[in-house]
KEKE-424685 format. One record per residue (C-alpha): residue number from 1; y, z, x. Coordinates in Angstrom, 3 decimals. Each point is the difference from the previous one (the first is absolute). Layout:
N
{k:NUM&Y:Y&Z:Z&X:X} .
...
This chain:
243
{k:1&Y:211.685&Z:122.778&X:-24.489} .
{k:2&Y:-0.240&Z:-3.781&X:0.319} .
{k:3&Y:-3.781&Z:0.268&X:0.456} .
{k:4&Y:-0.331&Z:2.129&X:-3.135} .
{k:5&Y:1.980&Z:-2.533&X:-2.078} .
{k:6&Y:-2.286&Z:-2.806&X:1.207} .
{k:7&Y:-3.115&Z:1.996&X:-0.877} .
{k:8&Y:1.292&Z:0.603&X:-3.549} .
{k:9&Y:0.645&Z:-3.708&X:-0.578} .
{k:10&Y:-2.512&Z:-1.554&X:-2.514} .
{k:11&Y:-1.447&Z:-3.505&X:-0.231} .
{k:12&Y:2.389&Z:-2.849&X:-0.621} .
{k:13&Y:-0.531&Z:-2.295&X:-2.969} .
{k:14&Y:-1.206&Z:-2.750&X:2.302} .
{k:15&Y:-2.571&Z:2.314&X:1.583} .
{k:16&Y:-1.305&Z:1.075&X:-3.424} .
{k:17&Y:-0.337&Z:-3.617&X:-1.091} .
{k:18&Y:-1.876&Z:-0.856&X:3.187} .
{k:19&Y:-2.441&Z:2.893&X:-0.575} .
{k:20&Y:-0.550&Z:-1.082&X:-3.621} .
{k:21&Y:-0.595&Z:-3.579&X:1.100} .
{k:22&Y:-2.558&Z:1.102&X:2.610} .
{k:23&Y:-1.830&Z:2.154&X:-2.567} .
{k:24&Y:-0.056&Z:-2.913&X:-2.457} .
{k:25&Y:-1.477&Z:-2.289&X:2.643} .
{k:26&Y:-2.670&Z:2.574&X:0.871} .
{k:27&Y:-0.927&Z:0.411&X:-3.686} .
{k:28&Y:-0.224&Z:-3.770&X:-0.429} .
{k:29&Y:-2.307&Z:-0.181&X:3.002} .
{k:30&Y:-2.198&Z:2.912&X:-1.108} .
{k:31&Y:-0.448&Z:-0.818&X:-3.706} .
{k:32&Y:-2.323&Z:-3.008&X:0.480} .
{k:33&Y:-2.094&Z:2.048&X:2.407} .
{k:34&Y:-0.243&Z:2.879&X:-2.470} .
{k:35&Y:-0.875&Z:-2.356&X:-2.855} .
{k:36&Y:-2.664&Z:-1.639&X:2.146} .
{k:37&Y:-1.464&Z:3.394&X:0.928} .
{k:38&Y:-0.151&Z:1.014&X:-3.661} .
{k:39&Y:-1.707&Z:-3.273&X:-0.980} .
{k:40&Y:-2.501&Z:0.438&X:2.817} .
{k:41&Y:-0.778&Z:3.561&X:-1.124} .
{k:42&Y:-0.584&Z:-1.204&X:-3.574} .
{k:43&Y:-2.282&Z:-2.783&X:1.212} .
{k:44&Y:-2.055&Z:2.494&X:2.008} .
{k:45&Y:-0.246&Z:2.339&X:-3.005} .
{k:46&Y:-1.179&Z:-2.924&X:-2.149} .
{k:47&Y:-2.618&Z:-0.926&X:2.611} .
{k:48&Y:-1.284&Z:3.586&X:0.008} .
{k:49&Y:-0.251&Z:0.001&X:-3.809} .
{k:50&Y:-1.957&Z:-3.250&X:-0.071} .
{k:51&Y:-2.213&Z:1.235&X:2.828} .
{k:52&Y:-0.889&Z:3.100&X:-2.057} .
{k:53&Y:-0.805&Z:-2.118&X:-3.064} .
{k:54&Y:-2.198&Z:-2.278&X:2.113} .
{k:55&Y:-1.838&Z:2.951&X:1.527} .
{k:56&Y:-0.673&Z:1.363&X:-3.499} .
{k:57&Y:-1.195&Z:-3.467&X:-1.049} .
{k:58&Y:-2.439&Z:-0.099&X:2.935} .
{k:59&Y:-1.255&Z:3.542&X:-0.657} .
{k:60&Y:-0.688&Z:-0.923&X:-3.630} .
{k:61&Y:-2.191&Z:-2.905&X:1.143} .
{k:62&Y:-1.805&Z:2.243&X:2.502} .
{k:63&Y:-0.826&Z:2.457&X:-2.780} .
{k:64&Y:-1.006&Z:-2.633&X:-2.588} .
{k:65&Y:-2.629&Z:-2.082&X:1.796} .
{k:66&Y:2.586&Z:-2.432&X:1.383} .
{k:67&Y:1.381&Z:-0.877&X:-3.448} .
{k:68&Y:3.779&Z:-0.271&X:-0.217} .
{k:69&Y:2.190&Z:1.928&X:-2.410} .
{k:70&Y:0.888&Z:-1.690&X:-3.321} .
{k:71&Y:3.040&Z:-2.248&X:-0.021} .
{k:72&Y:0.930&Z:-0.727&X:-3.616} .
{k:73&Y:2.789&Z:-1.862&X:-1.740} .
{k:74&Y:2.314&Z:1.376&X:-2.677} .
{k:75&Y:-2.342&Z:0.232&X:-2.981} .
{k:76&Y:-2.927&Z:1.678&X:1.723} .
{k:77&Y:2.306&Z:2.335&X:1.869} .
{k:78&Y:1.475&Z:1.140&X:-3.317} .
{k:79&Y:-3.299&Z:0.276&X:-1.866} .
{k:80&Y:-2.425&Z:1.268&X:2.651} .
{k:81&Y:2.127&Z:1.798&X:2.591} .
{k:82&Y:-2.768&Z:-0.444&X:2.557} .
{k:83&Y:2.132&Z:-1.938&X:2.411} .
{k:84&Y:1.216&Z:0.560&X:3.552} .
{k:85&Y:3.363&Z:0.784&X:-1.580} .
{k:86&Y:0.363&Z:1.032&X:-3.635} .
{k:87&Y:3.529&Z:-0.937&X:-0.923} .
{k:88&Y:1.818&Z:-3.076&X:-1.266} .
{k:89&Y:3.615&Z:-0.393&X:1.070} .
{k:90&Y:2.747&Z:-1.646&X:-1.972} .
{k:91&Y:3.761&Z:0.396&X:-0.272} .
{k:92&Y:0.214&Z:1.924&X:-3.306} .
{k:93&Y:-1.144&Z:3.592&X:-0.450} .
{k:94&Y:-3.775&Z:-0.435&X:0.010} .
{k:95&Y:-1.995&Z:2.919&X:1.361} .
{k:96&Y:-0.757&Z:-0.884&X:3.595} .
{k:97&Y:-1.470&Z:3.326&X:1.064} .
{k:98&Y:1.164&Z:2.373&X:2.695} .
{k:99&Y:1.812&Z:-1.341&X:3.036} .
{k:100&Y:-2.216&Z:-0.051&X:3.072} .
{k:101&Y:1.681&Z:-0.916&X:3.255} .
{k:102&Y:-3.040&Z:-1.685&X:1.534} .
{k:103&Y:0.202&Z:-2.787&X:-2.597} .
{k:104&Y:3.669&Z:-0.696&X:0.680} .
{k:105&Y:1.871&Z:-1.765&X:2.766} .
{k:106&Y:3.093&Z:2.113&X:0.833} .
{k:107&Y:2.024&Z:-3.230&X:0.224} .
{k:108&Y:-0.662&Z:-0.704&X:-3.691} .
{k:109&Y:3.135&Z:1.188&X:-1.795} .
{k:110&Y:-0.768&Z:-1.612&X:-3.381} .
{k:111&Y:0.881&Z:2.139&X:-3.026} .
{k:112&Y:-1.527&Z:-0.227&X:-3.472} .
{k:113&Y:1.445&Z:1.510&X:-3.170} .
{k:114&Y:-1.940&Z:3.201&X:0.615} .
{k:115&Y:0.923&Z:0.321&X:3.667} .
{k:116&Y:-1.229&Z:-1.297&X:3.375} .
{k:117&Y:-3.156&Z:-2.066&X:-0.185} .
{k:118&Y:-3.082&Z:1.757&X:1.303} .
{k:119&Y:-1.944&Z:-2.793&X:1.682} .
{k:120&Y:0.732&Z:-3.025&X:2.172} .
{k:121&Y:-3.543&Z:-0.733&X:1.233} .
{k:122&Y:-2.644&Z:-2.257&X:-1.555} .
{k:123&Y:-3.538&Z:-1.044&X:0.882} .
{k:124&Y:-1.368&Z:-3.472&X:0.693} .
{k:125&Y:-1.478&Z:-1.217&X:-3.317} .
{k:126&Y:-3.081&Z:-1.429&X:1.738} .
{k:127&Y:-0.900&Z:3.341&X:1.589} .
{k:128&Y:-1.982&Z:2.443&X:-2.165} .
{k:129&Y:-1.487&Z:-0.259&X:-3.468} .
{k:130&Y:2.601&Z:-1.396&X:-2.425} .
{k:131&Y:-2.278&Z:0.350&X:-3.028} .
{k:132&Y:0.719&Z:-2.635&X:-2.615} .
{k:133&Y:2.319&Z:-1.839&X:2.404} .
{k:134&Y:-2.719&Z:-0.881&X:2.540} .
{k:135&Y:0.818&Z:-3.478&X:1.349} .
{k:136&Y:1.945&Z:-0.785&X:-3.164} .
{k:137&Y:3.015&Z:-1.307&X:1.899} .
{k:138&Y:-1.529&Z:-1.150&X:3.289} .
{k:139&Y:-3.617&Z:-1.020&X:-0.680} .
{k:140&Y:-0.153&Z:-2.074&X:3.186} .
{k:141&Y:0.477&Z:3.122&X:2.157} .
{k:142&Y:-2.370&Z:2.878&X:0.735} .
{k:143&Y:0.559&Z:3.287&X:-1.811} .
{k:144&Y:-0.844&Z:2.817&X:2.410} .
{k:145&Y:-1.945&Z:2.824&X:-1.639} .
{k:146&Y:-1.296&Z:1.575&X:3.212} .
{k:147&Y:1.303&Z:0.273&X:3.542} .
{k:148&Y:-3.055&Z:-1.896&X:1.185} .
{k:149&Y:1.100&Z:-2.993&X:-2.109} .
{k:150&Y:2.928&Z:-0.628&X:2.353} .
{k:151&Y:-0.837&Z:-2.386&X:2.852} .
{k:152&Y:3.122&Z:1.040&X:1.930} .
{k:153&Y:1.528&Z:3.314&X:-1.190} .
{k:154&Y:2.826&Z:-0.308&X:2.533} .
{k:155&Y:1.275&Z:-3.070&X:-1.870} .
{k:156&Y:-0.199&Z:1.318&X:-3.595} .
{k:157&Y:2.941&Z:2.091&X:-1.144} .
{k:158&Y:-0.507&Z:2.937&X:-2.368} .
{k:159&Y:3.411&Z:1.555&X:-0.731} .
{k:160&Y:3.480&Z:-1.496&X:0.230} .
{k:161&Y:3.571&Z:0.683&X:-1.039} .
{k:162&Y:0.727&Z:-1.789&X:-3.288} .
{k:163&Y:3.417&Z:-1.189&X:-1.155} .
{k:164&Y:1.559&Z:2.359&X:-2.610} .
{k:165&Y:0.579&Z:-2.904&X:-2.416} .
{k:166&Y:-3.721&Z:-0.756&X:-0.344} .
{k:167&Y:-1.828&Z:3.285&X:0.578} .
{k:168&Y:-1.662&Z:1.447&X:-3.105} .
{k:169&Y:-3.715&Z:0.687&X:0.419} .
{k:170&Y:-1.549&Z:0.472&X:3.439} .
{k:171&Y:-1.612&Z:-3.460&X:-0.123} .
{k:172&Y:1.840&Z:-2.466&X:2.270} .
{k:173&Y:-1.022&Z:-3.448&X:-1.221} .
{k:174&Y:1.101&Z:-3.605&X:0.342} .
{k:175&Y:-1.836&Z:-3.186&X:-0.925} .
{k:176&Y:-0.481&Z:-1.104&X:3.571} .
{k:177&Y:-0.557&Z:-3.695&X:-0.761} .
{k:178&Y:3.189&Z:-0.370&X:-2.054} .
{k:179&Y:2.700&Z:0.895&X:2.555} .
{k:180&Y:1.857&Z:2.060&X:-2.565} .
{k:181&Y:1.086&Z:3.593&X:0.607} .
{k:182&Y:-1.009&Z:2.269&X:-2.861} .
{k:183&Y:-0.073&Z:3.156&X:2.096} .
{k:184&Y:2.417&Z:0.040&X:2.918} .
{k:185&Y:-0.480&Z:2.021&X:3.191} .
{k:186&Y:2.669&Z:2.496&X:0.934} .
{k:187&Y:2.616&Z:-0.619&X:2.663} .
{k:188&Y:1.271&Z:3.521&X:0.601} .
{k:189&Y:-0.267&Z:-0.110&X:3.786} .
{k:190&Y:2.416&Z:-2.526&X:1.509} .
{k:191&Y:-1.206&Z:-2.629&X:-2.450} .
{k:192&Y:-3.667&Z:0.900&X:0.435} .
{k:193&Y:-2.830&Z:2.057&X:-1.442} .
{k:194&Y:-2.551&Z:2.473&X:1.305} .
{k:195&Y:-3.630&Z:-0.933&X:-0.617} .
{k:196&Y:-3.217&Z:1.852&X:0.776} .
{k:197&Y:-3.273&Z:-1.765&X:0.727} .
{k:198&Y:-3.599&Z:0.845&X:-0.770} .
{k:199&Y:-0.720&Z:0.961&X:3.612} .
{k:200&Y:2.778&Z:2.612&X:-0.222} .
{k:201&Y:2.777&Z:-1.639&X:2.031} .
{k:202&Y:3.554&Z:-0.417&X:-1.327} .
{k:203&Y:2.316&Z:-2.975&X:0.435} .
{k:204&Y:3.659&Z:-0.544&X:-0.731} .
{k:205&Y:0.624&Z:-3.617&X:-0.927} .
{k:206&Y:3.450&Z:-1.522&X:-0.442} .
{k:207&Y:0.139&Z:-2.766&X:-2.599} .
{k:208&Y:1.364&Z:-3.324&X:1.161} .
{k:209&Y:1.693&Z:-1.141&X:-3.203} .
{k:210&Y:3.010&Z:1.378&X:-1.801} .
{k:211&Y:-1.701&Z:-0.459&X:-3.378} .
{k:212&Y:-2.769&Z:2.388&X:1.089} .
{k:213&Y:2.569&Z:2.523&X:1.222} .
{k:214&Y:2.049&Z:-0.139&X:-3.188} .
{k:215&Y:2.042&Z:2.968&X:-1.179} .
{k:216&Y:-1.055&Z:2.387&X:-2.752} .
{k:217&Y:1.100&Z:-1.111&X:-3.444} .
{k:218&Y:-0.696&Z:-3.705&X:0.451} .
{k:219&Y:-2.546&Z:0.180&X:-2.826} .
{k:220&Y:-3.703&Z:0.677&X:-0.497} .
{k:221&Y:-1.026&Z:-3.465&X:-1.193} .
{k:222&Y:-2.149&Z:-2.369&X:2.014} .
{k:223&Y:1.674&Z:-2.521&X:2.297} .
{k:224&Y:-1.389&Z:-2.752&X:2.220} .
{k:225&Y:-0.372&Z:0.425&X:3.739} .
{k:226&Y:2.294&Z:-2.782&X:1.223} .
{k:227&Y:-1.687&Z:0.118&X:3.409} .
{k:228&Y:-3.592&Z:1.126&X:0.669} .
{k:229&Y:0.908&Z:2.052&X:3.086} .
{k:230&Y:0.002&Z:3.558&X:-1.396} .
{k:231&Y:-2.379&Z:-0.799&X:-2.848} .
{k:232&Y:-2.665&Z:-1.373&X:2.350} .
{k:233&Y:0.397&Z:2.890&X:2.447} .
{k:234&Y:-0.870&Z:2.504&X:-2.725} .
{k:235&Y:-2.611&Z:-2.239&X:-1.629} .
{k:236&Y:-1.924&Z:-0.285&X:3.284} .
{k:237&Y:-0.181&Z:3.810&X:0.202} .
{k:238&Y:-0.996&Z:0.587&X:-3.618} .
{k:239&Y:-3.588&Z:-1.260&X:-0.052} .
{k:240&Y:-2.307&Z:-2.812&X:1.139} .
{k:241&Y:-1.125&Z:-3.017&X:-1.939} .
{k:242&Y:-3.413&Z:-0.003&X:-1.613} .
{k:243&Y:-2.623&Z:-2.137&X:1.701} .
């Protein structure tokens, strides 16, 4: 009888509190790991998307006598729609086209008035035929029209994550002699961006400065690069100077 009474006895309040405390500690220990795993999965998905875009970019050149796909700014994209991507993004309800996952980093959670934004990737403005914008902003640098124009394809980026505050067309451009950010690279992946290069390889680069890693909503206007660190890193992988 004594044994039966002991078996029927439940947990004491102290025991319940100890169990709850242990569970809370385990959750606290596991949450950062789970968050890190999710971020890593999103980074890998973004890399795969950019890799697919870069493969398509290379196939286009193979099928068009080494000439690169068009890379237009806002006006020509709107008027000609003969661009590598035929949509202009803004925050109001402009028609951006159908959502296509390959153009979007899964870590980009920005929302416009008409729903989630459909693209987070842009192309190097000095890669491809920009039409009326050829060397308009950076005349001292080479505009690459063909793959053969690139002296070192492994050091020229093609696609990159762009910051949601500045992305509109698919034409990622800064005036590289001015040290002013007009278009800002993304920082979705632990303060860094994924970039693809003309030889097909992908890099994840973490920006050194807080101003480069700024949060969404800081504004789309230009602002000076207070230190050349991040600006020069991207500049050196954008093009080469003319002889």
